[in-house]
N, C-alpha and C positions, 0 to 999 in steps of 0.2 A: 504493500500500500504506500509506504513512504517513498519507495523508488518511483512508483507511477506518478505520484504527486510532484516529485522533484523534476522528473522528465517533462511533465507538462509545464512546470514553472520555467524551465529552460527556454521555452518559446513564448512566454507571456511577456509582452512588451511593457505593460504597466509595471510589473515587478522588476523587470530588467532596468527600466528607466530609474526607478527608485533606488535600486542597488547601485547603479553606476554613479548616481549623484553622491552616494556615500563615499565612493572612492575605493581604491585598492587598500586593504588593511595590511598592516605589517605582518600579521600571522599568515595570511594567505600568500603574500609575496614570498616570504621566507620558506614556506612549506611546499608550495606547488608551482609558483610562477617566478621566473627570473627577475621580473620587474617590468617597468613600463617602456623602457627604451632599448635600442640596439646595444648600447654600452653595457646594459645589465645582462643581456643575452651573451655578450662576449665574455663578461666577467665570470659568469657561472659556467659557461662552456669551457673556459680555460681551466677552472677548478676540476670539472668532471674529467676532462681529457688528462689532466695531471694524475687522476686516480686510475687511469687505464681504461676509462670508459669512452665510448663514442657518443655522438649527440645528434639529434634531429630537432632543429629549431623551428617552431611554429609562431608566425606573426599572428596573434589572435585577431579574430574577426570572421564574420560569415554573413550571408544574406545581404551583400552589398546592394544598395538601391540606386546607385548612380554611376555612370561611366567614369566620372571624375574620381569618385571614391575608389573604384576598382583600379584605376591608374595609380593612385597614391599607394595602394597596397602593393602593387607590382614594383613600384619604385622603392618601397621599403625593403623588399626582398633583394633588389639589386644592390642597395646600399649595404645591407647586411652581408651579402656575399663578398662585396669588396672589402669590408672590414675584416671578415674572416680570413681572407687572403693576406691582408696586411699583417694580421696577428699570427700568421703561420698555422691557422687552425682548419683551413679548408679541407684538408684530406681526412680529418677526423670528424668533421661536422657537416652534415647535410641540412637541407631545409625541407620542411613539410608544408604543402600548400593546399588550402581548401579552395576549390574552384568557385564556390559561391562568393568567396571574398574578392575574386578578380573578375566578376561579371557574369558568371554562368547563368544566374536566374533573372538577369535583366531581360525585359521584353524585346522581341525582335531578334537582333543578332547577338544576344548574350553569350551563347555557346561559342560563337566564333571569336568574340572578344576575349573570353576566358582562354581559348586555345592560343590566341596570339600572345597574351600576357604570359601564359605558362611556357610557351616556346621561348620567349625572351628570357625568362628566369632559368629555364633548362640550359640555354646557350651560355648564360653568364656563369652558371654553376660548373659546366664543363670546362669553361675557360680558366677557372681557378682551381680545378681538380676536386670539386665537390660534386654533389648529386642532389636529386630532387625526388621526393615521394609525394604522390598526389593522394590526399586524404579522401576518405569516403564519408558521405553525410547520410541523410535519411534516404529511405528506399526509393522515393520519387526521383532522386537524382542519379540512381545507380547506372541505368543505361547510358545516360548522357556522359557521366564521368568515365565509364569504361570506353566509350567511343572516343572521347578526347584523349585518354591515355593511349589507345591504339594509334591515334594519329601522331601523338608526341613520340612514340617509340619508333616511328619511321625514320626520324632524324636523331633521336636521342634514345637509343635502345635500352639504356640502363635506368630509365625513368621508373621509379617504384610506384606500386599501386597498393591500396588497402582493400582487404576483403573482410567483411563482418560475418562471423559464423552464425549469428542469429537469423540471418535471412535464409529462407528455404532454398534459394537459388545458388548459394555460395559454393557448394561442393562442385557444381558444374562450372562455375566461374573459375575456380581454382584449377580445374582440369584444362581450361582454355589458356590460363595465364602461367602455367608451370613450365613453359618451354625454356630452352637454353638462353641464358643471359637475363632472364626476367628476375625482378625483385618484388616479392609480395609480402606485405605486412599483414599478418593474420591477427585480428582482434575479435573480441566477442561482439562488440557493438554497444553504443551508448545513447541511442535515440529511442523515443517512444514509438513503437511500431505495432500495427494491428496483427492479430493472430493469423490473419489470412496470408501474410507474407513473411512472418517471423516466428521462429520457435520461442517457446517460453520455458522458464525454469531450467531444469537439468538437461532438457533437450538442446539447449544452446551449447553446453559443454560437449555433449555427444557429437553435435555437428562440428564443433571445433576440432575434435580428434579426427573425424573423417576428413575434414579439409586439410588438416596438418599432415595426415598420411599421404594425401595426394601431392602436396607440395614437397614433402621429403622424398617421395619416389620420383619426382620430376627432376628437371635439369637446371632449374633456376635457383635462386637464393631465397629460402624461406626466412622470414623475419617474424619471430615468434613473440607477439606482443601479449604478454600475460603476467600477472602476479600470482597466479594460482599455483601452489606448490605441486599439485597433482599434474597439472598440464606442463609445468616446467620439467618434471621427471619424465613424463610421456614423450616430450619433445626429444630429450636426450636419448631415450630408448629407441625411438624411431630413427634418429640420426645414426645410431650404432647399427641398427638392423639394415639400413640402406648404405652402409659403408661410406658415410659422408665424412669428409675431412672437417676438422673442428672449425676451420675458418670459412667453410662453404655455407654457413648459416649463422644466424645470430638471435639472441634474445633481445627484446625491447621492453622497457618499463618506463613508467611516467616519473618525471622529476618529483621527488618528495614521497614516493611510495616505495616501501621496502628497500631503502638505500643499503642496508647491511647485506641483503640478499644480492643486490647488484654487485657489491664488492666481493662477495663470496664466489659468485659465478665467474667474475674476472680472475680471481685468484686460482680458480680451477681450470683456467685456460679458455673459457668461453668468451667470444665477442659479445659485448652487451652495449646496446645503444639506449640512451636516455632521451625520452621525448620531452623537450624543454620549451614551454610556451612563454611568450613575453608580449607586452602591449597593454593598452588601456581597455580594450574591449574584452574583458575577462569573464563576463557574467555567464554566458552559455557554457563555456568550458568548465568553470567552477561548479556550476549546478550539476552537470553531468558527472563530475567526479564525486559529488555528494551522493548522487543516485547509485553509483557503483559501490560505494561504501558509506552508507548513511551515518556511521559513527563519526565520519569526518565533519558532519554537519555542526557539531558542537564547536569545533575550531572556527568554522566560518561565522557562526552566529556571535561568538565572543568577539571576533574581529569587528563585526558590524556595530555591535553595542559600544565598543571602545572608541569609535569614531564620532559618537554623538555628543 
């Protein structure tokens, strides 16, 4: 019940506006988000890389409503990539991009605009030795997102893609995406979806394992995005069964979630990438994190109260 309410709140504009007026609280910034600016993302990335971790940086924002806003988001990514190169971090730090943030949902030529911006970001990443993963959002955008990823891969074949195991279609999508050179981040999914398109409860985990099996048997690079100890162990077992080299796949975890486990896996020789968000438009991201683990809600609420 709490998860359902939180996921609905993530798309509630009135609650979002009220929360954004309060501002980013210190507790939220320190625990889950690098900060508001690119310099914060660089600072935290440098620390994580120094611990042997890799990083995927996300400029927070989604559901862009104007072409000018989409352009500003794209420019922010270009600036970030330039800064990563100057700091000597580009090879260890990639960027994650939500297509809705760069125009995908705009009326008319929104998809084309998003493709153009994504192509520019991919080219900039390749020029500095970094990479790009395209995030997945709610199920209504899945076909559009996969079509854009397919087009991006024509000229930028290492472009990563996210698959969410809670969707009924995901196992088939994994089979299509598991070819040589592909990079697929597999996560459970963090949007409120109807039962007609998405598994519920433990069926999400069962689907995750089926999708993971497909990716581990494929020729691409599985990126195992989970904090679940069972799934972490299953991933390692599937990699062993498929005679995968340890550097041919990676674990991915969110910044601020199970940092000790991240370091343990690195010490055991596993590549681990931390998903690191930054920016001022933090509301939707934070509420979905609360939905994934409602016990985090107490930290969030204490931060809001402390700002009043």
